[in-house]
N, C-alpha and C positions, 0 to 999 in steps of 0.2 A: 504494500500500500504506500509506504514512504517513497519508494522509487517512482511509482506511477504518478503520485501527486507532485513530486519534485519535477518530473519531466513535463507534466501538464502546466505547472506554474511557470516553468522556464519558457515553454512554448508561447504562453500568453505574454510574457515579458518581451520575448523576441518580436512577436507581432506588434506589440505596443511601441517598442523602441523604433521599429521600422516605420510605423505610422507617424510617429513624432518627427522623425528625420524628414520623411516625405512632405509633411505639412510645412515644416520650416523651409524646405527647398522650394516649395510651390509659392511661398509668399515673399521670399527674400528679395527678389528682383523689384518688388513694389515698395520696399522700405526706403524712406528718404532720410529719416533721422539717424544719426550716427550711433546714439545710445541704444536705440531700439535694435539696430542692426547688430551691435555688439552683444546685446542680451541674447538675441536669437542665435548668433554665431557661437557664442560660448556654450549655450545650452545644447546646440547641435553637436558640438565637440564632445561634451559630457555624455550625450546619448550614444555617440559612436564608441566611446571608451567602454560604456556599459554594454553595448551590443557585442563588443569583442569578448568581454567577460562572460556574457550569456552564451555565446557560441562555444567558448572553451568548456563551459559547464555542460552544455548539451552534448558536446563531442565525447565527453566521458561516458555518456549513456548511449553513444552511437546514434544520436538523433540529429536531424538536419534543421530542426526548428520549425517555425511556422511563419507563413506570410500573412499579412493583414487580410481580413475578410475582403474579397473583391468588391462586394456590394457596398460595404462601409467605405472602402477606399474610393470607389467611384462616386458615391454620394458626396463625400468630402471634397473631391476634386470639382464636382459640379457646383457645390455651394461656394467654394473658394473662388472659382473663376467667375461665377455670376456676381458675387458681391464685389469683387475687385473690378469687374467691368463697369459696374454701376458707380463705384466710388473707390478709387485706388489710393486712398489715404493711409497714413500710418495708423489712424484710429480703426479703420476697417481691418488692417492686418492684426492689430492688437486684439480686436474683438474675435476674429477667427481663431487666432492662436489660443486665446483664453478659453473659448468654447472647447477647443481640442484638448487642452490641458485638463479642463474639468471632466470631460468625457473619459480621458485616460485615467485620472485619479479614481473616478467612480468604478470603471471597469476593472482596474487592477486591484482595488480593494475588494471587489466582489470575488475575484479569483483567489486572492490571498485568503479570504474566508472560506471559499469553497474547497481549496486544496490545503486544508489545515495540517495534513499529515506530511506535507513537503518538508524537506530538510531545512535547517536553519540558514544555510548559505543561499538557497534559492529564495527564501523569505526575505533575507537581507537585500538581495538584488531587487526584488519587487518593491520593497520599502524605499530603497534608494531611488528607483525610477519614479515612484510616487512623489518623493521629495523634490526631484528635479522638476516634475510637472507643476507641483504646487509653488515652488520658488519662481519658476518662469512666469506663471500667471500673476504672482504678486509683484514681480519686478517690472512688468509691463503695464500695470494698472494706470500709471500716469499717462499712458497714451490712449486710454479709452475715452 
């Protein structure tokens, strides 16, 4: 049970970190303010470091990880592009990223609770990813 919950939690973290990086990449070209760009860039770098750690952990279980849900990714892409076409301001970017962070925090907490038998290392990774999302949302509030 521990191994299965560990793998499942790590897979969800993998999908979440990939979704976060994709969302930042989709909005980065629209950012005008240097501070907002730095916040996004720094968070993306931390996501990529965590992604590497997740991949290493999954490799120990001979697992390839998980891609984000195609429907969720597609809906996110449509929403992002529609909102940015209507208004390509830093405020719109901050709004989109904040929504994504909130969704990530909610989803990851759900999986952290669901896979409670996961090992402490995978729980720690999930908690650090949640903290990254929470910190980013808080750091970009001034742009809303």
